[in-house]
Structures are given as C-alpha cells and as structure tokens.
C-alpha positions in Angstrom: -18.6 61.5 27.2 -22.8 62.4 26.5 -21.9 61.7 22.5 -20.5 58.6 23.4 -23.3 57.7 25.8 -25.5 58.7 23.1 -24.0 56.5 20.4 -23.8 53.9 23.0 -27.1 53.4 23.3 -28.3 53.8 20.2 -26.0 51.0 19.0 -27.5 48.8 22.0 -31.1 49.4 21.0 -30.1 48.6 16.8 -28.7 45.8 18.5 -32.1 44.9 20.6 -33.8 45.7 17.4 -31.9 43.2 15.9 -32.7 40.1 17.9 -36.0 41.0 17.9 -36.4 40.2 14.7 -33.4 37.9 14.4 -36.3 34.7 14.3 -37.1 35.7 11.2 -33.7 36.0 9.8 -32.3 32.7 10.5 -33.8 30.9 8.0 -31.9 27.7 7.8 -30.2 26.1 4.1 -32.8 23.9 2.8 -30.8 20.7 2.1 -30.1 18.6 -1.1 -33.7 17.0 -2.6 -33.3 13.2 -2.6 -32.4 11.1 -5.7 -34.4 8.1 -5.4 -33.0 5.0 -6.9 -35.6 3.7 -9.9 -36.3 -0.2 -10.1 -35.4 -2.5 -13.6 -36.1 -5.8 -14.3 -36.0 -8.7 -16.7 -38.4 -9.2 -19.1 -39.2 -12.3 -19.0 -43.0 -12.9 -18.1 -44.9 -15.7 -16.1 -48.7 -15.5 -16.5 -49.9 -17.1 -13.4 -52.7 -18.8 -15.6 -50.4 -21.4 -16.5 -48.9 -21.8 -13.4 -52.3 -23.5 -11.4 -54.3 -20.6 -11.1 -57.6 -19.3 -11.7 -60.0 -16.2 -12.3 -63.6 -17.2 -11.1 -63.5 -15.6 -7.8 -63.5 -19.4 -6.4 -60.4 -21.1 -6.1 -57.7 -20.2 -3.8 -55.0 -18.8 -5.8 -52.3 -18.7 -2.8 -50.0 -21.6 -3.8 -50.2 -20.9 -7.1 -49.6 -17.2 -7.3 -46.7 -17.6 -4.4 -45.1 -20.6 -6.6 -45.0 -18.3 -9.5 -43.7 -15.6 -7.8 -40.8 -18.1 -6.3 -40.2 -19.2 -9.8 -39.5 -16.3 -11.5 -37.1 -14.5 -8.6 -34.9 -17.8 -8.6 -34.7 -17.4 -12.3 -33.0 -14.2 -11.9 -36.5 -12.0 -12.3 -39.3 -10.9 -14.1 -42.9 -10.0 -14.5 -45.1 -12.0 -12.6 -48.5 -11.7 -14.7 -51.7 -11.0 -13.2 -54.4 -11.4 -15.8 -58.1 -10.4 -16.3 -60.1 -12.6 -14.0 -60.9 -12.1 -10.2 -58.2 -13.7 -8.2 -59.0 -15.3 -5.2 -56.0 -15.7 -2.8 -54.3 -15.9 0.9 -51.5 -13.8 2.4 -48.7 -13.1 -1.0 -45.1 -12.9 -0.2 -43.1 -11.0 -2.6 -39.9 -11.6 -3.8 -36.5 -9.9 -4.4 -36.2 -8.7 -8.3 -39.8 -9.4 -8.9 -42.7 -6.8 -10.7 -46.2 -8.2 -9.7 -48.0 -6.7 -12.7 -51.7 -6.4 -13.0 -53.9 -6.3 -16.0 -56.5 -3.3 -15.8 -59.7 -6.2 -15.4 -57.8 -8.4 -13.0 -59.1 -8.3 -9.1 -56.9 -9.7 -6.7 -59.1 -10.4 -4.0 -57.8 -12.0 -0.5 -59.9 -14.2 1.3 -62.2 -13.6 4.1 -61.4 -16.8 5.8 -59.4 -15.4 8.6 -57.5 -19.5 9.0 -55.5 -18.6 5.8 -54.0 -15.5 7.7 -51.4 -16.8 10.4 -50.0 -14.7 13.4 -46.9 -13.6 12.4 -44.6 -11.1 14.3 -44.8 -8.3 13.0 -45.5 -4.4 13.9 -48.5 -1.7 14.7 -48.7 1.2 14.9 -44.6 1.6 15.8 -44.2 -1.1 18.1 -43.5 -4.9 17.4 -46.1 -6.7 17.7 -48.4 -10.2 16.3 -50.9 -9.8 14.0 -52.3 -11.7 11.1 -50.4 -12.2 8.1 -50.4 -9.3 5.4 -52.0 -10.2 2.3 -49.1 -8.8 1.0 -45.3 -8.5 2.5 -42.0 -9.0 1.9 -38.8 -8.5 4.1 -35.0 -7.7 2.9 -35.7 -8.0 -0.5 -34.1 -5.9 -2.9 -35.5 -4.2 -6.5 -39.4 -5.3 -6.2 -42.6 -3.7 -7.6 -46.1 -3.9 -7.6 -47.4 -2.1 -11.1 -50.2 -1.9 -13.7 -53.7 -1.2 -13.7 -55.7 -3.6 -11.6 -57.2 -3.6 -8.2 -55.8 -5.4 -5.0 -58.5 -5.2 -2.8 -57.6 -6.9 0.9 -61.6 -7.7 1.7 -61.0 -5.7 5.1 -65.1 -5.1 5.7 -64.6 -8.7 7.3 -62.3 -7.3 9.6 -63.0 -4.1 10.9 -64.9 -2.8 13.5 -68.2 -0.1 12.7 -69.0 2.3 14.9 -72.9 2.7 15.0 -72.4 6.9 14.7 -70.9 6.8 11.6 -73.9 4.5 9.9 -77.3 5.6 9.3 -79.8 3.7 10.7 -80.8 1.4 7.9 -76.9 0.6 7.4 -76.7 -0.2 11.1 -79.1 -2.5 11.2 -78.0 -4.4 8.3 -74.3 -4.3 9.7 -76.1 -6.1 12.7 -78.6 -8.5 11.1 -75.6 -9.8 9.3 -73.8 -11.5 12.0 -70.9 -10.6 14.2 -71.8 -8.9 17.5 -71.9 -5.8 19.0 -70.4 -4.6 22.8 -72.3 -4.0 25.5 -73.4 0.0 24.6 -74.6 -0.6 21.3 -72.2 0.9 19.7 -69.5 -0.8 18.0 -69.9 -3.8 15.8 -66.8 -6.2 16.0 -67.2 -9.0 12.9 -67.1 -11.8 15.5 -66.5 -12.2 19.7 -62.4 -13.1 19.6 -62.6 -9.1 17.4 -64.6 -7.7 20.5 -62.5 -9.6 22.7 -59.4 -7.9 21.5 -61.0 -4.8 22.0 -61.4 -4.6 25.6 -57.9 -5.5 26.0 -55.2 -3.0 26.7 -52.6 -3.1 23.3 -53.8 -6.4 22.6 -50.9 -8.0 20.3 -48.1 -5.9 21.6 -45.2 -8.0 22.3 -43.7 -8.1 25.8 -41.7 -10.6 27.8 -42.9 -13.8 28.7 -46.2 -13.5 26.4 -46.0 -15.9 22.6 -47.9 -16.1 20.3 -50.3 -18.5 21.7 -51.4 -15.9 24.3 -53.4 -14.1 21.6 -54.7 -16.8 19.7 -58.1 -16.2 21.7 -58.1 -12.5 20.0 -56.6 -13.4 16.6 -59.7 -11.6 14.7 -59.1 -8.4 16.3 -55.5 -8.4 15.3 -56.0 -6.6 11.8 -53.0 -7.0 9.6 -52.1 -3.7 7.1 -52.5 -4.7 3.4 -49.8 -4.1 1.9 -46.7 -4.4 3.9 -42.7 -3.9 2.7 -39.9 -4.4 5.5 -36.7 -3.3 5.6 -36.6 -3.7 1.2 -35.0 -1.5 -1.5 -35.6 -0.5 -4.8 -39.0 -0.9 -4.3 -42.0 0.7 -7.0 -45.8 0.8 -6.4 -47.4 2.3 -9.7 -51.2 2.5 -11.3 -52.8 0.2 -9.0 -56.0 0.4 -7.2 -55.0 -0.5 -3.6 -58.4 -0.7 -1.8 -60.3 -1.8 1.2 -57.7 -3.1 3.7 -58.1 -4.4 7.0 -55.9 -1.5 8.8 -53.7 0.6 6.7 -53.6 0.1 3.0 -49.4 0.7 2.3 -47.4 0.5 5.0 -43.3 0.7 4.2 -41.3 -0.2 7.2 -37.4 0.7 7.2 -37.3 0.9 3.6 -35.2 2.4 1.1 -35.5 4.3 -2.2 -39.5 3.6 -2.6 -41.9 5.3 -5.4 -45.2 5.4 -4.9 -46.6 6.8 -8.3 -50.1 7.1 -10.2 -52.1 5.0 -7.5 -55.3 5.4 -6.3 -55.6 4.3 -3.0 -59.3 3.9 -1.2 -61.1 2.4 2.2 -65.0 3.7 3.2 -64.6 6.3 5.1 -66.1 4.5 8.6 -63.1 1.8 8.3 -60.8 2.3 11.8 -57.5 3.0 11.1 -58.0 3.4 7.7 -54.9 4.9 6.8 -54.1 5.5 2.9 -50.3 5.4 3.0 -48.3 5.3 6.3 -44.7 5.2 5.1 -42.7 4.3 8.4 -38.4 5.3 9.1 -37.4 4.8 5.4 -34.9 7.0 3.5 -35.4 8.4 0.0 -39.0 8.2 -0.8 -41.3 9.7 -3.7 -44.5 10.0 -3.6 -46.2 11.9 -6.8 -49.5 11.7 -9.0 -51.6 9.6 -6.4 -55.0 10.0 -5.4 -56.1 8.5 -1.8 -59.5 8.2 -0.7 -59.6 6.5 2.6 -61.3 6.2 6.5 -57.9 7.9 8.4 -55.0 9.7 7.4 -54.6 9.9 3.6 -50.5 10.6 3.5 -48.5 9.9 6.7 -45.4 9.8 7.6 -44.1 7.9 11.1 -41.2 6.7 13.0 -42.1 4.3 15.7 -44.0 4.4 18.8 -42.4 6.0 22.1 -39.1 3.8 23.7 -39.6 1.0 20.9 -39.1 4.0 17.7 -36.4 5.8 20.1 -34.7 2.6 20.2 -34.8 1.3 16.7 -33.5 5.1 16.1 -34.5 5.5 12.5 -35.9 8.7 11.3 -37.8 9.5 8.2 -36.1 11.3 5.9 -35.2 12.6 2.2 -39.3 12.2 1.0 -40.7 14.0 -2.0 -44.9 14.4 -2.2 -46.2 16.5 -4.9 -49.3 16.5 -7.3 -51.5 14.4 -5.2 -54.9 14.1 -4.3 -56.8 13.5 -0.9 -60.5 13.0 -0.7 -61.8 12.1 2.5 -59.0 11.5 5.4 -58.3 12.5 8.9 -55.6 14.5 7.4 -54.4 15.6 4.0 -50.5 15.4 4.7 -49.8 14.3 8.4 -46.9 13.7 10.7 -47.5 11.5 13.4 -48.4 10.5 16.2 -45.9 7.7 16.1 -42.5 10.1 15.3 -40.4 9.0 18.4 -37.3 8.4 15.7 -38.0 11.4 14.0 -38.6 12.9 10.6 -36.4 15.3 8.4 -35.7 16.8 5.0 -39.3 16.5 3.6 -41.3 18.5 0.6 -44.6 18.7 0.0 -45.3 20.6 -3.2 -48.6 21.0 -5.2 -51.3 19.4 -3.7 -55.2 19.5 -3.2 -56.6 18.1 0.0 -60.9 18.1 -1.0 -62.8 17.6 2.2 -60.3 16.1 4.4 -61.0 16.6 8.5 -57.9 18.3 8.6 -55.5 20.0 5.7 -52.0 19.9 6.5 -51.6 17.9 10.0 -48.8 17.3 12.1 -49.5 15.6 15.5 -47.5 14.4 18.6 -48.2 13.9 22.5 -45.7 13.6 25.5 -43.7 10.3 25.8 -43.1 10.3 22.4 -39.9 12.0 21.9 -38.3 12.8 18.5 -37.4 15.8 16.4 -39.5 16.5 13.0 -37.6 19.2 11.1 -36.9 20.8 7.9 -39.9 20.4 6.5 -40.9 22.3 3.4 -44.7 22.9 2.0 -45.6 24.6 -0.7 -48.8 25.3 -2.9 -51.5 23.2 -1.3 -55.2 23.9 -2.0 -57.5 23.0 0.1 -61.2 23.0 0.1 -64.3 21.7 2.7 -62.0 21.0 5.9 -64.0 20.4 8.5 -61.6 21.6 11.2 -58.3 23.2 11.0 -56.7 24.2 7.7 -53.2 23.9 9.4 -52.7 22.5 13.0 -49.7 21.6 15.2 -50.8 19.6 18.1 -48.2 18.2 20.8 -51.5 16.8 22.9 -52.6 14.6 20.5 -55.4 12.0 21.5 -56.2 9.1 19.7 -59.7 10.2 19.0 -61.1 11.7 15.6 -59.9 14.9 14.7 -63.6 16.5 13.9 -65.9 16.1 17.2 -69.0 14.0 16.5 -72.4 16.1 16.8 -73.1 16.3 20.7 -69.6 14.8 21.1 -68.0 16.6 24.7 -64.1 16.6 25.1 -62.4 17.9 28.5 -59.8 21.0 27.7 -56.2 20.3 27.6 -54.7 20.3 31.6 -51.6 22.8 30.9 -48.8 21.7 33.2 -44.9 21.8 32.9 -42.9 18.3 33.0 -39.1 18.1 32.8 -37.6 17.8 29.3 -36.7 14.5 28.9 -36.0 12.2 26.1 -39.7 11.5 25.9 -40.4 15.0 24.7 -41.1 15.5 21.4 -40.1 18.6 19.0 -41.7 20.4 16.1 -39.3 22.8 14.2 -38.5 24.4 11.4 -41.4 24.3 9.1 -41.7 26.3 6.0 -45.3 26.9 4.8 -46.3 29.1 1.8 -48.5 29.4 -0.6 -51.6 27.9 0.4 -55.1 28.6 -0.6 -57.9 26.8 1.5 -61.7 27.7 0.7 -63.9 26.4 4.1 -62.5 25.1 7.4 -63.3 25.5 11.0 -60.5 27.3 12.1 -57.5 28.7 10.1 -54.3 28.2 11.7 -53.7 26.2 14.8 -50.7 25.8 17.0 -50.4 24.2 20.3 -47.4 23.3 22.0 -45.9 22.3 25.5 -45.1 24.6 27.9 -41.7 22.8 28.5 -41.1 22.1 24.7 -42.3 25.2 23.0 -43.4 24.7 18.6 -40.6 26.5 17.3 -39.2 27.8 14.0 -42.2 28.3 11.9 -42.4 30.1 8.5 -45.8 30.8 7.1 -46.4 32.9 4.3 -48.5 34.0 1.0 -51.5 31.8 2.7 -55.5 32.8 2.0 -57.6 31.3 4.4 -61.8 31.0 4.7 -63.0 29.6 7.8 -65.1 30.4 10.8 -62.2 31.3 12.5 -58.2 33.0 12.8 -55.6 32.4 14.3 -54.7 30.3 17.3 -51.0 30.0 18.8 -50.7 28.3 22.3 -46.8 28.3 23.6 -44.6 28.6 20.8 -42.0 30.4 19.9 -40.3 32.0 16.5 -43.4 31.7 14.5 -43.2 34.0 11.2 -46.8 34.2 10.0 -46.2 37.0 6.4 -48.8 37.6 3.9 -51.9 36.2 5.4 -55.3 36.9 4.4 -58.2 35.7 6.2 -62.0 35.6 6.0 -63.8 34.6 9.2 -66.8 34.7 10.6 -65.7 34.4 14.1 -63.4 36.8 14.6 -63.2 38.0 18.3 -60.9 37.8 18.2 -59.0 37.0 14.8 -55.6 36.4 16.1 -55.3 34.1 19.6 -51.6 33.9 21.5 -51.2 32.5 24.8 -47.8 32.2 26.5 -45.8 32.7 23.6 -42.6 34.8 22.3 -40.7 36.0 19.1 -43.9 36.0 17.3 -43.8 38.3 14.4 -47.2 38.7 12.5 -46.9 40.8 8.7 -49.3 41.6 6.7 -52.1 39.8 7.9 -55.4 40.8 6.4 -58.9 40.3 7.4 -61.5 40.9 4.9 -64.3 40.8 7.5 -63.8 43.4 10.2 -62.9 41.7 13.6 -64.4 42.6 16.3 -61.4 42.4 18.2 -58.1 41.6 16.2 -55.5 40.2 18.3 -55.6 38.9 21.7 -52.5 38.3 23.9 -53.0 35.6 26.9 -50.6 34.5 30.0 -47.7 35.8 31.3 -45.1 34.9 29.5 -45.9 36.5 26.3 -43.5 38.6 24.8 -41.7 40.1 22.0 -45.0 40.1 19.4 -44.8 42.1 16.3 -47.8 43.3 14.3 -47.0 45.1 11.1 -48.6 46.2 7.9 -52.2 44.9 8.9 -54.8 46.5 8.6 -55.7 46.6 12.4 -57.9 50.1 11.8 -60.6 47.8 10.8 -61.1 46.2 14.1 -63.3 47.2 16.6 -61.0 46.6 19.2 -57.2 46.0 18.3 -55.6 44.5 21.4 -56.6 42.7 24.4 -55.4 41.3 27.0 -55.5 38.9 29.7 -54.4 35.7 31.8 -51.2 38.2 33.1 -50.3 39.7 29.8 -49.6 43.2 29.7 -49.6 45.7 26.3 -45.4 45.4 26.6 -45.6 41.9 25.2 -47.4 43.3 21.9 -46.0 46.2 19.2 -47.8 47.2 16.6 -46.3 49.3 13.4 -48.7 50.0 10.6 
C-alpha cells in the first residue's frame, strides 16, 4: 500500500508539473500563408495630356483626369498615364481595370480649395461619418492599380491642425502669421474658424440617427479626408509611387481583398495629426513589402472598425504578410488597434526595421472595443532609437501621443474589474522572435485587464538595450525565452503584477541588477524563472502588494 501511495504521489506531482509548463507546450499550429491574387491590365495607354489636362501647376485637371479614367475603363481597361509635370487636381475617382501610372517626374498635386471636396458618406476611425471627399477614392471596384515612380501629394498642410508644442518658436510664429486661427489656450493652430469649431464638437461628422449632411456644413473644414481610400475593392496594387502630405491618413484600404502594397514611399510631417502611413481595415489577403514609411502617426497599422460599429460589421483583418519594410518616424512601427473591434488574425510581420519610431511593436486596445486579435507571427525585427517601448501590449489605450512631452503629467491607470461582455477586447496567440532593439525607454511592456488578461504570448531570442527591462501586468501564459537585457534602470529588472503562468527562461542581464525580479499582487502565481543569471543581482526577488514567495519558482 505504501509503495502504491508513493507511486500515486509521484504521478500526481508529475501531472501537476506538466500543467505548470503546459502553456509553453501548447503552441498553436501556424496557419497556411495566404496567396494574394495580383492585377492584370491591357497594354492600351491613354495619356491625360491628350484629353485636355495641363501639367503647369495652375490648371485644375479634375474633369480631364476623371474623364480619361472613365474612358479607359469603359474601353475594357488599360493604363492611364500621368506624364512629367505638376498636375493640379481635385478628387479623383478610380474605375475598374485601370492602372493609373505616374512617370518619375510627375507630381499629382491636390488643390487647397476645400470647395472642390464635397461632403460624402465615408468612414472615420472605424465609424460611419461625413467627411470631405477623399483625394483618391474607389468603391466596389475590381482590378485597379496606382503605379510608377511619381509623387502623389495631398496638400495636407492646408487641412491639418498643428500643436504649438511640436514646433520651434519661429515655426509657430510663422504658422500663426500665415492665417487661420488658434484655440483659446494658444496651443493649437487651425486653418480656419470652421476647423476650430469642429474640434470643439464631440465626434464631429459621425453619422447619427436624425442627422443629415447639412448638420455638418459649418464644421466642414475640420472633417479632413484620408488621402487614398479604396472601399470593398478586389485585386488592388499600389506600387512604386511616393504618397505624401495627406490631410489625415495616407492610405486606407477598407473591406478590400487581394491587396498589394509594394515599393512605396509613404511620407508625412512628423507633427501631422492622424498622419498614419497605412491603415488596413477589415481586409483579407494582404501583402505589404519593400515599402518605406516616415509619418506623423502609426506607420503600418491593422484595424477592423470601432466599438459597436466594428462589431456589427464583423469583418476582421486577416491573412496579411508584411515583410522587408522600413519605418522611420511614426508613433508605432507595426501596430494593431486601437480600432480592432472586428478582430484581426493570421498576420505575419518579418524582416522589418524601425528607426526612431515612438514604439516598435505596438498592440493597443481599450474597454468598449471588443474584438479578438490572435495568431500574430513576428520574426526578424530591428529597432534603433525607440523613445518608448520596444514591444508594447496595452489594453488601456488613450488617444494621446505614446511618448509624453517634456513636463507632461499623465494620471495612473485605475484598476477595476468589470464583467466580461462583447465589449471586452482580447489579445492572444502572439509569437515574437529574433528581435534586436538598440535604445528604448522600456524593453517589453504587457498590460492587460483584470477581467481579460493578455494571454498566450511567446517572445524568444531577443536582445534589448533599454532604460528599463520587462514589465508584465494582468497577463497569463506568457513565455519569454533567451532574452538579453542591457538596462540602466534595473530596480527591478523584471516586474510582474497580478499575472499567472509566466515562464522566464534564459534571461540574461548584461548589467548587474539591483533587484532581479519583483512580484506584486495577490493574484500572481505560477511564475517560473530558470536558467538565468540571477546571482549577479544584489537582491534576487521581492514580493509586494499581497504577493508571496510561493508565487515564484527559481531554478538556475
């Protein structure tokens, strides 16, 4: 009987031990990568110069360009050629089976005359809204492209508000002297009184029951359009061109399928409000490769609608390959959220460099969004000079710049537990490996919700040079393996708060920490630290805010 009890006890301990490490073993099978269908066009070419257009920077070519595009489509498709010149224009409407091709010395310049842009039913940050017509748009189209080596310029400075804090004193004085108006605090410049009035309205332009377009005409200037928007289009190619200076987002594909962005240069001034590079929203089968982004907000961003509107649409962004891209200035290099209420899944990001982006890998959401983000595979990312976090998961997103300005104070997050509903967002099944970051404020930061932890995260083979190391709050089944940290503030090197099933293997501190790991919160448990150089620390572990030493196991 005693031998049976011993055998049973050993078996039970083995089973419990397996359960503790089970999160490391349960890695979901990687789905098959998508095949993105490509465009095809007839060789027939129509030169806009032969249909009344003039490339002198003075003549307004809206009618001539749109007429040529329609004619090309009606003839079965082909190429509409924009030759060398400055082609001033109002909104351009793409048509099926048309490749709009810009020669290298061609500049497609959109007019500053707001009267050329009518208010239309559109979409703004994931919700139906009245906006000024997009400079380039297309809806329900098939087989379309914009190619070449020319420049598409949205003349965004005519539209954008600018914060005083983002300019030098002389730049601010010159901007104010140019016209427009400033707010009562003398902190933000607006191009017109209409723009300022719109900023003072909650969700200006958002379509609500009982409102019509007439209700928004007095704030029309505030309703900035995204530069290029394709909605519900199939087989789309953007290749080679420079797309820059957008009123709001540069590129916004919405509900598209088989979308390719290749060898683009996407630019915005760093102070440009909402100046995202590309926002892929509720799209399927996407390839973004060999592009360069240098913008005023997020660089490469995945979205799927906002709150109830996004959940009702129910269209995730899925089957996306992002590779061989460079992102310079941006709020985030690769970003998911915060408008991800329709979900996002099956996304691969590889062989990219982020140089000076506020955050490197940025995953953001907040209560009210709902949506599930899962099956994200990230490999071979280089980062240099990141003012914020190299890797960030945050479920308390607030619509502010990710890096506080000098002297700016932000209140701490108030932690309360709420019921789980359809409004509760989820992040799970992220696989991140082979990351190098030289210069960041913090290496890795994960902050979930008490009612919905960030979960099933694998981060492996990472070298981080940062002020601070690793912080994990309200997370479960997080697996960090082979992480090298060079930090200047290392008291503690690793901080864990109210998190469970955290596996830390082969963590190496290049600078001896004051405190290697701090565990906080009475809900923290099943934290395992192994094969790490804990003996270099002045103090190995510390337990605060209700946690106990039973929550942590250390094996060297």
